[in-house]
N, C-alpha and C positions, 0 to 999 in steps of 0.2 A: 625690621628683621635683623637678627644678629647671627653672624657666622663666625665660628672660631676654627682656626686650623690647628688640629691636634697633632698631626704628623704629616710631613711632606717629603717625598722622594721624587726623583725624576719621572717615575712611572706609577706612583702610588700616592694617594692622599686620604686622610681621614678628617672629616669636617663635622663639627657639632652645629646643627642648624636648629634654630628655635621654633621652627614651624614644620610640623609633620606633613602637612599637605604639600608644601613646597619641596620638601625632601623626597616625597613619593613621586611627584611630577618630574623632578630632576633625575631620580633613579631610573624611571621608565624611559626618559629621553636619552639618557646615557647609553642604554642598551641598543639604541638605533645606530650607534657609531661602531663600525667594524673593528676599531682599535680597542674597544672596551673588552677587558678580560673578566672583570668582576665589578659589579655595581650593586651594592646592597646597603641596607642600614639595619641597625640594631637599636632597640630602646629597652634598656634594662628594667625600667619601671614606667608606668603610664605618666608619672609626674616629671620624668626626666626627658630632656631633649634627645632626639634621635642622632645617632652618629652615622654619617654616610661614609662608606668605604668605596673608593674607586681605584681600580688597578687597570692599567692600560699597556698596550704593546708599544705605544709611542709616548709622546710627552703628555703627561696628565693634564697640564695646564691648558693645552690646546683643545683636548677632548672636552674638558669642562667648559671652556669658553664657547666652543661650538654648540654644545647642548643648550647653554643659556641663551645664545643668540637665536636658536631655533624656537625656544620657548617664548622669547620676546616677540618673535614674528607671529607665532600662533596667538599670542595675547592680542596683538594689534589686529589680526584678522577677526578675532572674536569680537573685539570692540567695534569694528566697522560693521560687522553683521548685526550686532545688537543695536547700534545707532540706526541702521537701515530698517530694522524690524520695528523699532519704537516710533518712527516717524509717522 
């Protein structure tokens, strides 16, 4: 996976993410944080990578890191459930 920072401010960031599914998962998870003011993405053309836009009331880096940690935890839980089901 490749992520490019296109713009970064203390409470705003724009990221180009080469995976639409990851971008959508992250966008949905970002909205679970009360500090999120805006979490959206745009894809100008189906062959182009989506651009994720995040605006926060606090530090954008912390909100982004917290969302990623929550997604990692969900992924671990899903893997455990899958391994249990497959036994």
